[in-house]
C-alpha positions as CSV (number, residue, x, y, z in Angstrom):
1,M,-42.8,22.5,-133.8
2,K,-42.4,19.3,-135.7
3,K,-39.8,20.9,-138.0
4,I,-37.7,22.1,-135.0
5,S,-37.9,18.7,-133.4
6,F,-36.9,17.0,-136.6
7,L,-34.1,19.4,-137.3
8,T,-32.7,18.9,-133.7
9,L,-32.9,15.1,-134.1
10,I,-31.1,15.2,-137.5
11,T,-28.4,17.6,-136.1
12,A,-27.9,15.5,-132.9
13,L,-27.9,12.1,-134.7
14,P,-24.2,12.2,-135.6
15,V,-23.2,13.2,-132.1
16,I,-25.3,10.4,-130.6
17,T,-23.9,7.8,-132.9
18,M,-20.3,8.9,-132.1
19,A,-21.1,9.1,-128.3
20,Q,-18.3,6.7,-127.2
21,N,-15.4,8.8,-126.2
22,H,-12.2,6.9,-126.3
23,A,-9.4,8.3,-124.1
24,G,-8.4,11.7,-125.4
25,E,-10.5,11.7,-128.6
26,P,-12.9,14.6,-129.1
27,L,-16.6,13.8,-128.7
28,I,-17.6,15.5,-131.9
29,D,-15.7,14.7,-135.1
30,Q,-13.9,17.7,-136.7
31,S,-15.3,16.9,-140.1
32,F,-18.9,17.2,-138.7
33,L,-18.1,20.6,-137.3
34,N,-16.5,21.7,-140.6
35,G,-19.6,20.6,-142.5
36,L,-22.0,22.3,-140.1
37,A,-20.0,25.5,-140.2
38,S,-19.8,25.4,-144.0
39,I,-23.6,25.0,-144.3
40,L,-24.2,27.8,-141.8
41,A,-21.8,30.2,-143.6
42,L,-23.4,29.3,-147.0
43,Y,-26.9,30.0,-145.6
44,I,-25.9,33.3,-144.1
45,G,-24.0,34.4,-147.2
46,L,-26.8,33.5,-149.6
47,T,-29.5,35.0,-147.4
48,F,-27.5,38.2,-147.4
49,I,-27.0,38.2,-151.2
50,V,-30.7,37.5,-151.8
51,K,-31.8,40.4,-149.5
52,I,-29.5,42.8,-151.3
53,I,-30.7,41.7,-154.7
54,S,-34.3,42.0,-153.5
55,Q,-33.7,45.5,-152.3
56,I,-32.1,46.5,-155.6
57,Q,-35.0,45.0,-157.6
58,D,-37.6,46.7,-155.5
59,N,-35.8,50.0,-155.9
60,R,-35.7,49.6,-159.7
61,L,-39.4,48.6,-159.9
62,K,-40.3,51.6,-157.7
63,S,-38.5,54.1,-160.0
64,K,-40.0,52.6,-163.1
65,M,-43.5,52.8,-161.7
66,I,-42.9,56.4,-160.8
67,E,-41.6,57.1,-164.3
68,K,-44.8,55.6,-165.7
69,G,-47.0,58.0,-163.7
70,V,-48.3,55.8,-160.9
71,S,-48.9,57.7,-157.8
72,E,-46.2,57.4,-155.1
73,Q,-48.8,56.3,-152.5
74,M,-49.8,53.4,-154.8
75,V,-46.1,52.4,-155.3
76,E,-45.6,52.4,-151.5
77,Q,-48.6,50.2,-151.0
78,I,-47.5,47.7,-153.6
79,L,-43.8,47.6,-152.5
80,R,-44.3,47.8,-148.8
81,P,-41.7,45.7,-147.0
82,T,-43.1,42.6,-145.3
83,G,-41.0,42.8,-142.2
84,S,-39.2,45.7,-140.6
85,D,-37.2,48.1,-142.7
86,T,-35.2,46.1,-145.2
87,K,-32.3,48.6,-145.4
88,E,-31.9,48.2,-141.6
89,Q,-31.9,44.4,-142.0
90,I,-29.1,44.6,-144.6
91,I,-27.0,46.9,-142.5
92,K,-27.6,44.6,-139.5
93,W,-26.3,41.6,-141.5
94,V,-23.3,43.7,-142.7
95,F,-22.4,44.4,-139.0
96,I,-22.9,40.8,-137.9
97,L,-20.9,39.3,-140.8
98,F,-18.1,41.9,-140.1
99,G,-18.1,40.8,-136.5
100,I,-17.9,37.2,-137.4
101,G,-15.1,37.9,-139.8
102,C,-13.1,39.8,-137.1
103,G,-13.8,37.0,-134.6
104,A,-12.5,34.4,-137.1
105,A,-9.4,36.5,-137.7
106,I,-8.7,36.7,-134.0
107,L,-9.2,32.9,-133.7
108,H,-6.7,32.4,-136.5
109,Y,-4.0,34.1,-134.4
110,T,-4.9,32.5,-131.1
111,Q,-4.4,28.8,-131.8
112,P,-5.2,26.2,-130.5
113,L,-8.9,26.4,-130.5
114,G,-10.7,26.0,-127.2
115,F,-13.2,27.6,-124.9
116,H,-11.5,31.0,-125.4
117,S,-12.5,30.7,-129.0
118,I,-16.2,30.7,-128.1
119,A,-15.6,33.7,-125.9
120,F,-13.8,35.6,-128.8
121,M,-16.7,34.8,-131.2
122,C,-19.4,35.9,-128.8
123,F,-17.5,39.0,-127.9
124,S,-16.9,40.0,-131.5
125,V,-20.6,39.3,-132.5
126,G,-21.7,41.3,-129.4
127,L,-19.4,44.2,-130.4
128,S,-20.8,44.2,-133.9
129,L,-24.4,44.3,-132.6
130,L,-23.4,47.1,-130.3
131,G,-21.9,49.0,-133.3
132,Y,-25.2,48.4,-135.2
133,L,-27.2,49.8,-132.3
134,F,-25.0,52.9,-132.2
135,F,-25.3,53.3,-136.0
136,I,-29.1,53.0,-135.9
137,K,-29.3,55.5,-133.0
138,R,-27.2,58.0,-135.0
139,I,-29.4,57.6,-138.1
140,K,-32.7,58.2,-136.2
């Protein structure tokens, strides 16, 4: 709980300090939004890459253990995923990142940015999650 409070305070601090809105100037500075979006994109991208590398390494380790003669039940116990199925997590992130990319492409062609931009992004991410849902239903 302390981490969430601290993170919220640190995130809101630049907005609070720039709270004086002069006639026609935006409340939040554009450079702040660019920095925040860059950090978020970097986090999402790196998390995605780390999950893929982890999946590949687990698969290699599993195949080497089977080659060495370890029983498959023992291999499954050792390499059991900590969360839900990791392949499904990777596929979910592919769908989400594809939806964000499509939303960003739509935003590029519908300048200037405004409230409709938020609607386009929400709609594109929602469609990507709906596509993920249909994909999972088809697999199972």
